[in-house]
N, C-alpha and C positions, 0 to 999 in steps of 0.2 A: 513521459518528461521525466527526465532523471533528475535523480533528487539532492535535491545544496549538495552541496559537497567544500569542502575546505577550500583554499581561496576565491574559492568565490562572491561576489557579491549579493546581500543579500536582495531583494523584489522591492521593491518599495509596496505600499498599500496602504488601507485606510483599514482599521481595524474602532472595536466602541466599548466603552467603559464608563461605569458614573464612580463619576469625582466627587467628593467632597461634601458638596452642596445636592448631592445623591440626584445627578443633573446628568442624563447621558452625554457626552465628548465625545467626537469624531479623534479618533490620532490618524497622522500618517509615521507608519512606522522609521521613515527613511529622520523623521526630524524628533523621533524617541533617542534617535543608535545612533545618526551622523555624529560619529567626532567624538563617542565615550563606549567602553566598553561593557559592554551587556549581554545579559544571557536569554539567551528566550528561549525556552520548552514548551513541548506540544502535549497534549494530553488528549482523549480519544474521548473525554469526557466527563461532563461536572457530577460531583455524586455517583461517580465510580467508584469499584473497594481500590483497585491500584494507588490509583489516582488520587483518594483522598487519603486515603490508610498511609501512601508511602512516598510516594514524588510527589508531591505538593508540600508537605508537612517536614522530607527534606528539603528542600528548600526555603520555610521558614525560618528550618533549626542552626542551616548554614546559612542563614544571609550575613550573621555578622565579621564571620570570616569569607563571605567571598567578596563582600569588600572591602578586608581591611587588606586582601590581595588586588585591589583595583578594580575592580564590577561597580560600576555603577548604577543600574541598574536591574532589575528580573522583572522574566514576564511568563508571564503564561498565558498560551494562547491556549481555546479549545473552539471547536465547532458547534459551540452553542449559540443561544442570542442575550445579549446583553442583559436582560434582565434575572436568566440564569443562572449569566457568571458574578453578578452582585449578589443575591441568592448563598449563594456558595462559598468567594467570599467572604462572607460574615458568619460563614460557618469555621469561621481560623481567626477567629477572636483573637491570637498573640499576635497575629502577624501585619509586622511594623513596615516592611520590606520589596512586595512582588507583586508588581501588579497584575489585578488577573484580564486580560485581552478576550473579548468577544468576535471572532471569525464565521456569523452564521452563515452565513451562504459560501464555506467554504472556499472561497473565490482568492485569500491571501494562502490557504494551505495547499490550496491550487500550484500553486505559484509557485511555493517549497518545492514541488514536486514530492507531499508527504501528506496525501489522501490516502484515506485507509476506508477500501467498500467493506462496511456491516451489514450494509442490506439483510441478509441471512440472518442475521439478526434483530429486525426490526429497526435497526438504527442510521441508516445511509448514511450516508460520507461523512466521515469522522476523522483525524488528526490521526498521523499513526506516533506512537511513544519518541521521543526525542529532544534534544539538547542540544542546544548551540552557542557555543562561545565568539561572542562578534568585538571586533574588537574595530572603531569607525567604517564599521557596517560589513569587514570581511569576515568572513567566515574562520577563527582560526583552531577550531576544534565543533566537527561535527558527528554526537554520539544519536546513532539515529538505530531503532530498535528495530528487529524481527515482528513479525504479528503480535499479537501479546503479549508478549516481555516487556520484562524489566530486569538488564542485566547491563545496560551501558550505559544509562541515562538519568544518572541519579546525583544530586548536587554533591554528592562525595566522589561521584567519576571525572565531574566537569574542575571539584576542587584539585583531579592531578594537575589538566590540561592544564593550571593558571602557574 
């Protein structure tokens, strides 16, 4: 399957997260992103070095700037269960705007065409690192990394697309 690209409508799907009352919630992507400008960025795994030290912190640090340019929501997607994503989110106490979404079975990641087979490293199917700028469900920028790189999917790279 070809990866999602500029001009495509993001697929619908259900992901999960923990709400403020510490209850797991299932959320429909189209209900989150419909009629809004959102950034959906994906990482290979929670608590992994590049994801935890560079990718996520960049979106947390630039959240106010992104919001000032019309971004309504910043969504972080990873092929992890919601309990792992909850613990990972808590490791960023300064975060006020990034919603951590779990794609435990990698179904949504597959629907995006962005799965990455890391079985040789004992990690199974994961997400490629990416950042999408989505306006009312339509992809306006698709910054998709090759392999384990981190060269085009940062918050700064998405800011250039705004």
